[in-house]
Biopython code that builds the backbone (N, CA, C, O; Angstrom):
import numpy as np
from Bio.PDB.StructureBuilder import StructureBuilder

atoms = [
    (1, "MET", "N", (8.465, -30.960, 94.231)),
    (1, "MET", "CA", (9.492, -31.485, 93.362)),
    (1, "MET", "C", (10.620, -32.034, 94.233)),
    (1, "MET", "O", (11.057, -31.354, 95.161)),
    (2, "ALA", "N", (11.096, -33.231, 93.960)),
    (2, "ALA", "CA", (12.155, -33.861, 94.717)),
    (2, "ALA", "C", (13.509, -33.290, 94.331)),
    (2, "ALA", "O", (13.670, -32.699, 93.263)),
    (3, "PHE", "N", (14.464, -33.473, 95.203)),
    (3, "PHE", "CA", (15.815, -32.974, 94.963)),
    (3, "PHE", "C", (16.404, -33.596, 93.699)),
    (3, "PHE", "O", (16.309, -34.807, 93.497)),
    (4, "GLY", "N", (17.008, -32.774, 92.854)),
    (4, "GLY", "CA", (17.669, -33.264, 91.645)),
    (4, "GLY", "C", (16.767, -33.463, 90.451)),
    (4, "GLY", "O", (17.242, -33.823, 89.374)),
    (5, "GLN", "N", (15.475, -33.238, 90.615)),
    (5, "GLN", "CA", (14.563, -33.400, 89.491)),
    (5, "GLN", "C", (14.383, -32.067, 88.780)),
    (5, "GLN", "O", (14.475, -31.004, 89.394)),
    (6, "SER", "N", (14.129, -32.137, 87.499)),
    (6, "SER", "CA", (13.954, -30.924, 86.712)),
    (6, "SER", "C", (12.499, -30.506, 86.693)),
    (6, "SER", "O", (11.592, -31.326, 86.835)),
    (7, "ALA", "N", (12.296, -29.203, 86.512)),
    (7, "ALA", "CA", (10.943, -28.665, 86.424)),
    (7, "ALA", "C", (10.630, -28.412, 84.964)),
    (7, "ALA", "O", (11.026, -27.389, 84.405)),
    (8, "GLY", "N", (9.930, -29.330, 84.356)),
    (8, "GLY", "CA", (9.580, -29.167, 82.960)),
    (8, "GLY", "C", (9.845, -30.429, 82.173)),
    (8, "GLY", "O", (10.459, -31.372, 82.673)),
    (9, "PRO", "N", (9.374, -30.440, 80.927)),
    (9, "PRO", "CA", (9.578, -31.622, 80.085)),
    (9, "PRO", "C", (11.047, -31.772, 79.707)),
    (9, "PRO", "O", (11.749, -30.773, 79.550)),
    (10, "PRO", "N", (11.515, -33.000, 79.560)),
    (10, "PRO", "CA", (12.916, -33.213, 79.217)),
    (10, "PRO", "C", (13.229, -32.734, 77.798)),
    (10, "PRO", "O", (12.357, -32.680, 76.931)),
    (11, "ALA", "N", (14.487, -32.393, 77.592)),
    (11, "ALA", "CA", (14.945, -31.957, 76.273)),
    (11, "ALA", "C", (14.881, -33.126, 75.301)),
    (11, "ALA", "O", (15.037, -34.285, 75.685)),
    (12, "SER", "N", (14.650, -32.795, 74.037)),
    (12, "SER", "CA", (14.599, -33.841, 73.014)),
    (12, "SER", "C", (16.009, -34.337, 72.703)),
    (12, "SER", "O", (17.003, -33.679, 73.011)),
    (13, "HIS", "N", (16.066, -35.492, 72.096)),
    (13, "HIS", "CA", (17.356, -36.064, 71.702)),
    (13, "HIS", "C", (18.078, -35.124, 70.738)),
    (13, "HIS", "O", (19.297, -34.970, 70.815)),
    (14, "ARG", "N", (17.329, -34.499, 69.833)),
    (14, "ARG", "CA", (17.919, -33.573, 68.868)),
    (14, "ARG", "C", (18.545, -32.368, 69.573)),
    (14, "ARG", "O", (19.634, -31.925, 69.210)),
    (15, "GLN", "N", (17.849, -31.845, 70.579)),
    (15, "GLN", "CA", (18.381, -30.711, 71.329)),
    (15, "GLN", "C", (19.671, -31.093, 72.041)),
    (15, "GLN", "O", (20.639, -30.333, 72.028)),
    (16, "LEU", "N", (19.688, -32.273, 72.664)),
    (16, "LEU", "CA", (20.891, -32.712, 73.374)),
    (16, "LEU", "C", (22.057, -32.910, 72.418)),
    (16, "LEU", "O", (23.189, -32.545, 72.736)),
    (17, "GLN", "N", (21.790, -33.486, 71.247)),
    (17, "GLN", "CA", (22.851, -33.677, 70.256)),
    (17, "GLN", "C", (23.391, -32.335, 69.780)),
    (17, "GLN", "O", (24.604, -32.158, 69.672)),
    (18, "GLU", "N", (22.504, -31.391, 69.495)),
    (18, "GLU", "CA", (22.934, -30.076, 69.031)),
    (18, "GLU", "C", (23.746, -29.366, 70.112)),
    (18, "GLU", "O", (24.767, -28.745, 69.815)),
    (19, "LEU", "N", (23.305, -29.455, 71.348)),
    (19, "LEU", "CA", (24.012, -28.828, 72.454)),
    (19, "LEU", "C", (25.389, -29.447, 72.639)),
    (19, "LEU", "O", (26.366, -28.729, 72.848)),
    (20, "LEU", "N", (25.479, -30.758, 72.566)),
    (20, "LEU", "CA", (26.762, -31.434, 72.711)),
    (20, "LEU", "C", (27.714, -31.049, 71.577)),
    (20, "LEU", "O", (28.900, -30.819, 71.817)),
    (21, "GLU", "N", (27.206, -30.977, 70.348)),
    (21, "GLU", "CA", (28.045, -30.576, 69.217)),
    (21, "GLU", "C", (28.561, -29.149, 69.383)),
    (21, "GLU", "O", (29.726, -28.872, 69.095)),
    (22, "LEU", "N", (27.698, -28.243, 69.849)),
    (22, "LEU", "CA", (28.127, -26.861, 70.073)),
    (22, "LEU", "C", (29.170, -26.768, 71.179)),
    (22, "LEU", "O", (30.118, -25.989, 71.080)),
    (23, "LEU", "N", (28.995, -27.565, 72.233)),
    (23, "LEU", "CA", (29.981, -27.576, 73.304)),
    (23, "LEU", "C", (31.313, -28.123, 72.808)),
    (23, "LEU", "O", (32.368, -27.603, 73.169)),
    (24, "GLN", "N", (31.274, -29.165, 71.988)),
    (24, "GLN", "CA", (32.510, -29.730, 71.444)),
    (24, "GLN", "C", (33.184, -28.742, 70.500)),
    (24, "GLN", "O", (34.412, -28.657, 70.473)),
    (25, "ASP", "N", (32.402, -27.995, 69.727)),
    (25, "ASP", "CA", (32.972, -26.958, 68.865)),
    (25, "ASP", "C", (33.631, -25.853, 69.676)),
    (25, "ASP", "O", (34.583, -25.220, 69.219)),
    (26, "ALA", "N", (33.116, -25.621, 70.894)),
    (26, "ALA", "CA", (33.675, -24.592, 71.773)),
    (26, "ALA", "C", (34.901, -25.094, 72.524)),
    (26, "ALA", "O", (35.543, -24.327, 73.242)),
    (27, "GLY", "N", (35.235, -26.385, 72.366)),
    (27, "GLY", "CA", (36.456, -26.908, 72.968)),
    (27, "GLY", "C", (36.268, -27.797, 74.179)),
    (27, "GLY", "O", (37.246, -28.148, 74.840)),
    (28, "TYR", "N", (35.044, -28.167, 74.485)),
    (28, "TYR", "CA", (34.789, -29.040, 75.621)),
    (28, "TYR", "C", (34.588, -30.466, 75.140)),
    (28, "TYR", "O", (34.087, -30.692, 74.038)),
    (29, "ALA", "N", (34.978, -31.425, 75.964)),
    (29, "ALA", "CA", (34.841, -32.831, 75.588)),
    (29, "ALA", "C", (33.392, -33.307, 75.722)),
    (29, "ALA", "O", (32.893, -34.037, 74.866)),
    (30, "ASP", "N", (32.727, -32.896, 76.788)),
    (30, "ASP", "CA", (31.357, -33.338, 77.039)),
    (30, "ASP", "C", (30.696, -32.387, 78.025)),
    (30, "ASP", "O", (31.248, -31.333, 78.340)),
    (31, "PHE", "N", (29.518, -32.754, 78.512)),
    (31, "PHE", "CA", (28.790, -31.894, 79.438)),
    (31, "PHE", "C", (29.560, -31.702, 80.740)),
    (31, "PHE", "O", (29.596, -30.598, 81.283)),
    (32, "ARG", "N", (30.176, -32.769, 81.244)),
    (32, "ARG", "CA", (30.918, -32.668, 82.504)),
    (32, "ARG", "C", (32.105, -31.723, 82.376)),
    (32, "ARG", "O", (32.397, -30.968, 83.303)),
    (33, "ASP", "N", (32.785, -31.757, 81.248)),
    (33, "ASP", "CA", (33.934, -30.886, 81.019)),
    (33, "ASP", "C", (33.514, -29.417, 81.009)),
    (33, "ASP", "O", (34.287, -28.545, 81.407)),
    (34, "ALA", "N", (32.300, -29.145, 80.557)),
    (34, "ALA", "CA", (31.806, -27.769, 80.453)),
    (34, "ALA", "C", (31.081, -27.313, 81.719)),
    (34, "ALA", "O", (30.590, -26.186, 81.771)),
    (35, "ARG", "N", (31.006, -28.154, 82.722)),
    (35, "ARG", "CA", (30.189, -27.840, 83.897)),
    (35, "ARG", "C", (30.575, -26.529, 84.557)),
    (35, "ARG", "O", (29.725, -25.651, 84.708)),
    (36, "GLY", "N", (31.825, -26.368, 84.955)),
    (36, "GLY", "CA", (32.244, -25.149, 85.642)),
    (36, "GLY", "C", (32.201, -23.910, 84.762)),
    (36, "GLY", "O", (31.543, -22.929, 85.109)),
    (37, "PRO", "N", (32.898, -23.940, 83.620)),
    (37, "PRO", "CA", (32.944, -22.737, 82.784)),
    (37, "PRO", "C", (31.586, -22.298, 82.249)),
    (37, "PRO", "O", (31.346, -21.099, 82.101)),
    (38, "MET", "N", (30.706, -23.228, 81.961)),
    (38, "MET", "CA", (29.400, -22.883, 81.396)),
    (38, "MET", "C", (28.328, -22.714, 82.474)),
    (38, "MET", "O", (27.209, -22.296, 82.178)),
    (39, "GLY", "N", (28.670, -23.039, 83.723)),
    (39, "GLY", "CA", (27.711, -22.874, 84.803)),
    (39, "GLY", "C", (26.630, -23.940, 84.836)),
    (39, "GLY", "O", (25.507, -23.669, 85.261)),
    (40, "LEU", "N", (26.952, -25.145, 84.394)),
    (40, "LEU", "CA", (25.973, -26.233, 84.405)),
    (40, "LEU", "C", (25.827, -26.789, 85.816)),
    (40, "LEU", "O", (26.783, -26.799, 86.590)),
    (41, "THR", "N", (24.638, -27.246, 86.140)),
    (41, "THR", "CA", (24.417, -27.911, 87.423)),
    (41, "THR", "C", (24.911, -29.352, 87.315)),
    (41, "THR", "O", (25.273, -29.821, 86.236)),
    (42, "GLN", "N", (24.919, -30.038, 88.448)),
    (42, "GLN", "CA", (25.343, -31.435, 88.441)),
    (42, "GLN", "C", (24.407, -32.275, 87.564)),
    (42, "GLN", "O", (24.859, -33.168, 86.848)),
    (43, "ARG", "N", (23.129, -31.989, 87.622)),
    (43, "ARG", "CA", (22.144, -32.719, 86.803)),
    (43, "ARG", "C", (22.406, -32.468, 85.319)),
    (43, "ARG", "O", (22.357, -33.395, 84.510)),
    (44, "GLN", "N", (22.684, -31.214, 84.965)),
    (44, "GLN", "CA", (22.936, -30.872, 83.566)),
    (44, "GLN", "C", (24.255, -31.487, 83.094)),
    (44, "GLN", "O", (24.365, -31.907, 81.942)),
    (45, "ALA", "N", (25.252, -31.541, 83.974)),
    (45, "ALA", "CA", (26.528, -32.152, 83.609)),
    (45, "ALA", "C", (26.364, -33.633, 83.289)),
    (45, "ALA", "O", (27.184, -34.215, 82.579)),
    (46, "ALA", "N", (25.313, -34.233, 83.808)),
    (46, "ALA", "CA", (25.012, -35.634, 83.507)),
    (46, "ALA", "C", (24.197, -35.769, 82.227)),
    (46, "ALA", "O", (23.825, -36.878, 81.844)),
    (47, "GLY", "N", (23.914, -34.640, 81.556)),
    (47, "GLY", "CA", (23.200, -34.679, 80.286)),
    (47, "GLY", "C", (21.691, -34.617, 80.426)),
    (47, "GLY", "O", (20.972, -34.975, 79.493)),
    (48, "LYS", "N", (21.197, -34.171, 81.569)),
    (48, "LYS", "CA", (19.752, -34.096, 81.794)),
    (48, "LYS", "C", (19.334, -32.632, 81.823)),
    (48, "LYS", "O", (19.636, -31.900, 82.766)),
    (49, "PHE", "N", (18.635, -32.222, 80.775)),
    (49, "PHE", "CA", (18.181, -30.850, 80.622)),
    (49, "PHE", "C", (16.680, -30.839, 80.383)),
    (49, "PHE", "O", (16.116, -31.797, 79.855)),
    (50, "THR", "N", (16.041, -29.746, 80.777)),
    (50, "THR", "CA", (14.670, -29.522, 80.343)),
    (50, "THR", "C", (14.747, -28.894, 78.953)),
    (50, "THR", "O", (15.816, -28.462, 78.520)),
    (51, "ARG", "N", (13.627, -28.846, 78.267)),
    (51, "ARG", "CA", (13.603, -28.239, 76.931)),
    (51, "ARG", "C", (14.051, -26.789, 76.981)),
    (51, "ARG", "O", (14.827, -26.344, 76.136)),
    (52, "ASP", "N", (13.561, -26.049, 77.975)),
    (52, "ASP", "CA", (13.905, -24.633, 78.092)),
    (52, "ASP", "C", (15.383, -24.427, 78.413)),
    (52, "ASP", "O", (16.026, -23.534, 77.861)),
    (53, "GLU", "N", (15.918, -25.258, 79.309)),
    (53, "GLU", "CA", (17.336, -25.143, 79.655)),
    (53, "GLU", "C", (18.215, -25.427, 78.445)),
    (53, "GLU", "O", (19.152, -24.680, 78.163)),
    (54, "ALA", "N", (17.914, -26.498, 77.738)),
    (54, "ALA", "CA", (18.704, -26.862, 76.569)),
    (54, "ALA", "C", (18.648, -25.757, 75.519)),
    (54, "ALA", "O", (19.672, -25.410, 74.930)),
    (55, "GLN", "N", (17.474, -25.209, 75.285)),
    (55, "GLN", "CA", (17.341, -24.150, 74.281)),
    (55, "GLN", "C", (18.096, -22.898, 74.710)),
    (55, "GLN", "O", (18.683, -22.213, 73.872)),
    (56, "ALA", "N", (18.087, -22.595, 75.997)),
    (56, "ALA", "CA", (18.813, -21.425, 76.487)),
    (56, "ALA", "C", (20.317, -21.583, 76.278)),
    (56, "ALA", "O", (20.989, -20.637, 75.866)),
    (57, "PHE", "N", (20.845, -22.771, 76.558)),
    (57, "PHE", "CA", (22.274, -23.003, 76.352)),
    (57, "PHE", "C", (22.621, -23.024, 74.861)),
    (57, "PHE", "O", (23.678, -22.533, 74.466)),
    (58, "ILE", "N", (21.743, -23.584, 74.038)),
    (58, "ILE", "CA", (21.974, -23.586, 72.589)),
    (58, "ILE", "C", (22.015, -22.153, 72.083)),
    (58, "ILE", "O", (22.908, -21.796, 71.314)),
    (59, "ASP", "N", (21.068, -21.334, 72.500)),
    (59, "ASP", "CA", (21.049, -19.928, 72.079)),
    (59, "ASP", "C", (22.302, -19.195, 72.534)),
    (59, "ASP", "O", (22.877, -18.407, 71.783)),
    (60, "ARG", "N", (22.722, -19.458, 73.763)),
    (60, "ARG", "CA", (23.932, -18.822, 74.294)),
    (60, "ARG", "C", (25.160, -19.193, 73.473)),
    (60, "ARG", "O", (25.978, -18.332, 73.151)),
    (61, "LEU", "N", (25.290, -20.470, 73.135)),
    (61, "LEU", "CA", (26.446, -20.915, 72.350)),
    (61, "LEU", "C", (26.387, -20.386, 70.919)),
    (61, "LEU", "O", (27.415, -20.008, 70.357)),
    (62, "LEU", "N", (25.200, -20.357, 70.331)),
    (62, "LEU", "CA", (25.067, -19.820, 68.976)),
    (62, "LEU", "C", (25.373, -18.324, 68.945)),
    (62, "LEU", "O", (25.979, -17.842, 67.989)),
    (63, "ASP", "N", (24.963, -17.584, 69.976)),
    (63, "ASP", "CA", (25.282, -16.162, 70.056)),
    (63, "ASP", "C", (26.785, -15.940, 70.102)),
    (63, "ASP", "O", (27.297, -15.009, 69.481)),
    (64, "SER", "N", (27.495, -16.793, 70.838)),
    (64, "SER", "CA", (28.952, -16.636, 70.920)),
    (64, "SER", "C", (29.622, -16.979, 69.593)),
    (64, "SER", "O", (30.649, -16.392, 69.251)),
    (65, "VAL", "N", (29.054, -17.920, 68.845)),
    (65, "VAL", "CA", (29.614, -18.298, 67.540)),
    (65, "VAL", "C", (29.422, -17.185, 66.523)),
    (65, "VAL", "O", (30.309, -16.927, 65.708)),
    (66, "HIS", "N", (28.279, -16.529, 66.563)),
    (66, "HIS", "CA", (27.961, -15.492, 65.584)),
    (66, "HIS", "C", (28.479, -14.118, 65.983)),
    (66, "HIS", "O", (28.144, -13.123, 65.340)),
    (67, "GLY", "N", (29.284, -14.050, 67.026)),
    (67, "GLY", "CA", (29.915, -12.793, 67.408)),
    (67, "GLY", "C", (29.051, -11.876, 68.239)),
    (67, "GLY", "O", (29.419, -10.720, 68.443)),
    (68, "ASP", "N", (27.915, -12.343, 68.726)),
    (68, "ASP", "CA", (27.049, -11.494, 69.529)),
    (68, "ASP", "C", (27.438, -11.491, 71.000)),
    (68, "ASP", "O", (26.892, -10.723, 71.792)),
    (69, "GLY", "N", (28.364, -12.332, 71.356)),
    (69, "GLY", "CA", (28.781, -12.404, 72.756)),
    (69, "GLY", "C", (30.144, -13.035, 72.862)),
    (69, "GLY", "O", (30.668, -13.551, 71.874)),
    (70, "PRO", "N", (30.726, -13.005, 74.038)),
    (70, "PRO", "CA", (32.046, -13.604, 74.209)),
    (70, "PRO", "C", (31.962, -15.122, 74.114)),
    (70, "PRO", "O", (30.994, -15.715, 74.590)),
    (71, "PRO", "N", (32.953, -15.756, 73.511)),
    (71, "PRO", "CA", (32.921, -17.213, 73.426)),
    (71, "PRO", "C", (33.150, -17.831, 74.796)),
    (71, "PRO", "O", (33.939, -17.313, 75.585)),
    (72, "PRO", "N", (32.473, -18.925, 75.084)),
    (72, "PRO", "CA", (32.698, -19.598, 76.354)),
    (72, "PRO", "C", (34.039, -20.327, 76.298)),
    (72, "PRO", "O", (34.153, -21.384, 75.678)),
    (73, "ALA", "N", (35.036, -19.764, 76.940)),
    (73, "ALA", "CA", (36.395, -20.294, 76.842)),
    (73, "ALA", "C", (36.558, -21.538, 77.695)),
    (73, "ALA", "O", (36.155, -21.559, 78.858)),
    (74, "PRO", "N", (37.154, -22.583, 77.115)),
    (74, "PRO", "CA", (37.433, -23.771, 77.917)),
    (74, "PRO", "C", (38.568, -23.479, 78.884)),
    (74, "PRO", "O", (39.462, -22.686, 78.589)),
    (75, "VAL", "N", (38.525, -24.113, 80.014)),
    (75, "VAL", "CA", (39.586, -23.923, 80.988)),
    (75, "VAL", "C", (40.538, -25.105, 80.922)),
    (75, "VAL", "O", (40.125, -26.238, 80.676)),
    (76, "ALA", "N", (41.806, -24.830, 81.142)),
    (76, "ALA", "CA", (42.798, -25.899, 81.167)),
    (76, "ALA", "C", (42.699, -26.607, 82.512)),
    (76, "ALA", "O", (42.523, -25.969, 83.549)),
    (77, "HIS", "N", (42.810, -27.887, 82.484)),
    (77, "HIS", "CA", (42.762, -28.682, 83.702)),
    (77, "HIS", "C", (44.145, -29.259, 83.961)),
    (77, "HIS", "O", (44.424, -30.385, 83.550)),
    (78, "PRO", "N", (45.023, -28.512, 84.636)),
    (78, "PRO", "CA", (46.377, -28.999, 84.843)),
    (78, "PRO", "C", (46.423, -30.300, 85.631)),
    (78, "PRO", "O", (47.360, -31.081, 85.469)),
    (79, "ALA", "N", (45.441, -30.547, 86.474)),
    (79, "ALA", "CA", (45.431, -31.788, 87.244)),
    (79, "ALA", "C", (45.196, -32.997, 86.348)),
    (79, "ALA", "O", (45.529, -34.118, 86.732)),
    (80, "ARG", "N", (44.633, -32.793, 85.168)),
    (80, "ARG", "CA", (44.344, -33.913, 84.277)),
    (80, "ARG", "C", (45.513, -34.246, 83.356)),
    (80, "ARG", "O", (45.441, -35.210, 82.593)),
    (81, "GLN", "N", (46.589, -33.461, 83.417)),
    (81, "GLN", "CA", (47.727, -33.734, 82.553)),
    (81, "GLN", "C", (48.520, -34.918, 83.114)),
    (81, "GLN", "O", (48.675, -35.064, 84.326)),
    (82, "SER", "N", (49.011, -35.747, 82.213)),
    (82, "SER", "CA", (49.827, -36.871, 82.646)),
    (82, "SER", "C", (51.226, -36.367, 82.989)),
    (82, "SER", "O", (51.574, -35.225, 82.690)),
    (83, "ALA", "N", (52.014, -37.217, 83.611)),
    (83, "ALA", "CA", (53.383, -36.846, 83.968)),
    (83, "ALA", "C", (54.198, -36.549, 82.703)),
    (83, "ALA", "O", (55.034, -35.645, 82.702)),
    (84, "ALA", "N", (53.955, -37.303, 81.637)),
    (84, "ALA", "CA", (54.682, -37.076, 80.384)),
    (84, "ALA", "C", (54.317, -35.712, 79.792)),
    (84, "ALA", "O", (55.187, -35.009, 79.278)),
    (85, "GLU", "N", (53.043, -35.338, 79.860)),
    (85, "GLU", "CA", (52.626, -34.028, 79.333)),
    (85, "GLU", "C", (53.253, -32.893, 80.130)),
    (85, "GLU", "O", (53.668, -31.884, 79.561)),
    (86, "ARG", "N", (53.320, -33.058, 81.439)),
    (86, "ARG", "CA", (53.958, -32.026, 82.264)),
    (86, "ARG", "C", (55.441, -31.938, 81.963)),
    (86, "ARG", "O", (55.994, -30.839, 81.927)),
    (87, "ALA", "N", (56.105, -33.079, 81.744)),
    (87, "ALA", "CA", (57.535, -33.080, 81.439)),
    (87, "ALA", "C", (57.793, -32.409, 80.087)),
    (87, "ALA", "O", (58.757, -31.656, 79.946)),
    (88, "LEU", "N", (56.945, -32.674, 79.099)),
    (88, "LEU", "CA", (57.107, -32.041, 77.788)),
    (88, "LEU", "C", (56.928, -30.533, 77.862)),
    (88, "LEU", "O", (57.611, -29.788, 77.159)),
    (89, "ARG", "N", (56.027, -30.090, 78.697)),
    (89, "ARG", "CA", (55.784, -28.652, 78.844)),
    (89, "ARG", "C", (57.023, -27.943, 79.383)),
    (89, "ARG", "O", (57.304, -26.805, 79.005)),
    (90, "ASP", "N", (57.773, -28.621, 80.275)),
    (90, "ASP", "CA", (58.956, -28.027, 80.888)),
    (90, "ASP", "C", (60.214, -28.191, 80.038)),
    (90, "ASP", "O", (61.238, -27.572, 80.326)),
    (91, "LEU", "N", (60.149, -29.007, 79.009)),
    (91, "LEU", "CA", (61.309, -29.279, 78.159)),
    (91, "LEU", "C", (61.621, -28.080, 77.269)),
    (91, "LEU", "O", (60.711, -27.512, 76.665)),
    (92, "PRO", "N", (62.908, -27.679, 77.177)),
    (92, "PRO", "CA", (63.253, -26.577, 76.278)),
    (92, "PRO", "C", (62.939, -26.939, 74.821)),
    (92, "PRO", "O", (63.058, -28.097, 74.423)),
    (93, "ALA", "N", (62.539, -25.936, 74.033)),
    (93, "ALA", "CA", (62.141, -26.163, 72.647)),
    (93, "ALA", "C", (63.262, -26.809, 71.844)),
    (93, "ALA", "O", (63.001, -27.667, 71.000)),
    (94, "GLU", "N", (64.500, -26.411, 72.093)),
    (94, "GLU", "CA", (65.637, -26.972, 71.351)),
    (94, "GLU", "C", (65.785, -28.473, 71.614)),
    (94, "GLU", "O", (66.041, -29.245, 70.690)),
    (95, "ALA", "N", (65.624, -28.882, 72.868)),
    (95, "ALA", "CA", (65.741, -30.301, 73.210)),
    (95, "ALA", "C", (64.594, -31.097, 72.592)),
    (95, "ALA", "O", (64.796, -32.211, 72.109)),
    (96, "LEU", "N", (63.410, -30.533, 72.607)),
    (96, "LEU", "CA", (62.263, -31.209, 72.001)),
    (96, "LEU", "C", (62.454, -31.359, 70.497)),
    (96, "LEU", "O", (62.174, -32.418, 69.936)),
    (97, "ALA", "N", (62.929, -30.306, 69.845)),
    (97, "ALA", "CA", (63.175, -30.361, 68.398)),
    (97, "ALA", "C", (64.251, -31.396, 68.078)),
    (97, "ALA", "O", (64.128, -32.143, 67.108)),
    (98, "ALA", "N", (65.292, -31.441, 68.884)),
    (98, "ALA", "CA", (66.373, -32.416, 68.648)),
    (98, "ALA", "C", (65.841, -33.846, 68.772)),
    (98, "ALA", "O", (66.196, -34.711, 67.971)),
    (99, "GLU", "N", (65.003, -34.094, 69.760)),
    (99, "GLU", "CA", (64.450, -35.438, 69.939)),
    (99, "GLU", "C", (63.529, -35.803, 68.788)),
    (99, "GLU", "O", (63.555, -36.942, 68.321)),
    (100, "LEU", "N", (62.720, -34.871, 68.322)),
    (100, "LEU", "CA", (61.845, -35.146, 67.184)),
    (100, "LEU", "C", (62.658, -35.434, 65.922)),
    (100, "LEU", "O", (62.310, -36.335, 65.159)),
    (101, "GLN", "N", (63.727, -34.686, 65.697)),
    (101, "GLN", "CA", (64.595, -34.925, 64.534)),
    (101, "GLN", "C", (65.257, -36.291, 64.642)),
    (101, "GLN", "O", (65.400, -36.990, 63.639)),
    (102, "ARG", "N", (65.665, -36.681, 65.855)),
    (102, "ARG", "CA", (66.272, -37.993, 66.060)),
    (102, "ARG", "C", (65.291, -39.100, 65.689)),
    (102, "ARG", "O", (65.701, -40.175, 65.249)),
    (103, "ARG", "N", (63.995, -38.839, 65.867)),
    (103, "ARG", "CA", (62.968, -39.818, 65.541)),
    (103, "ARG", "C", (62.496, -39.740, 64.095)),
    (103, "ARG", "O", (61.591, -40.472, 63.693)),
    (104, "GLY", "N", (63.106, -38.855, 63.314)),
    (104, "GLY", "CA", (62.799, -38.792, 61.892)),
    (104, "GLY", "C", (61.825, -37.709, 61.476)),
    (104, "GLY", "O", (61.427, -37.660, 60.312)),
    (105, "TRP", "N", (61.439, -36.857, 62.374)),
    (105, "TRP", "CA", (60.520, -35.767, 62.050)),
    (105, "TRP", "C", (61.291, -34.602, 61.461)),
    (105, "TRP", "O", (62.476, -34.424, 61.746)),
    (106, "ILE", "N", (60.628, -33.822, 60.651)),
    (106, "ILE", "CA", (61.191, -32.592, 60.131)),
    (106, "ILE", "C", (60.670, -31.457, 61.013)),
    (106, "ILE", "O", (59.463, -31.312, 61.206)),
    (107, "VAL", "N", (61.593, -30.659, 61.543)),
    (107, "VAL", "CA", (61.218, -29.610, 62.491)),
    (107, "VAL", "C", (61.693, -28.270, 61.962)),
    (107, "VAL", "O", (62.821, -28.154, 61.483)),
    (108, "MET", "N", (60.841, -27.258, 62.045)),
    (108, "MET", "CA", (61.230, -25.904, 61.670)),
    (108, "MET", "C", (60.639, -24.921, 62.676)),
    (108, "MET", "O", (59.625, -25.208, 63.313)),
    (109, "GLU", "N", (61.269, -23.780, 62.811)),
    (109, "GLU", "CA", (60.789, -22.761, 63.743)),
    (109, "GLU", "C", (59.517, -22.117, 63.208)),
    (109, "GLU", "O", (59.329, -22.010, 61.996)),
    (110, "PRO", "N", (58.651, -21.693, 64.109)),
    (110, "PRO", "CA", (57.406, -21.049, 63.643)),
    (110, "PRO", "C", (57.661, -19.678, 63.052)),
    (110, "PRO", "O", (56.724, -19.009, 62.617)),
]
sb = StructureBuilder()
sb.init_structure("model")
sb.init_model(0)
sb.init_chain("A")
sb.init_seg("    ")
for serial, (resi, resn, name, xyz) in enumerate(atoms, 1):
    if name == "N":
        sb.init_residue(resn, " ", resi, " ")
    sb.init_atom(name, np.array(xyz, "f"), 0.0, 1.0, " ", f" {name:<3s}", serial, name[0])
structure = sb.get_structure()
């Protein structure tokens, strides 16, 4: 077997769609976003799974949804935040509320 090739028949389109939907429900954008936290290989992060691999990940995600296991928590990627997002995070709540009110929003405390 050559480097990067999978051992086994490829996953069906239905399996890949179901796996992607479950990953998105768990808070990930796509396969690449879930690579580290879910333990996907580089090949799997590109959306290439064998039938057995795809079914194993589907079962794992379904188990976490039904309470049989811990949910696969998405990780925050601080490096992916824009400068504006970082500035908003550091802004005091009062200043943010005042700016939103100035723009016509209705703001109330939680």
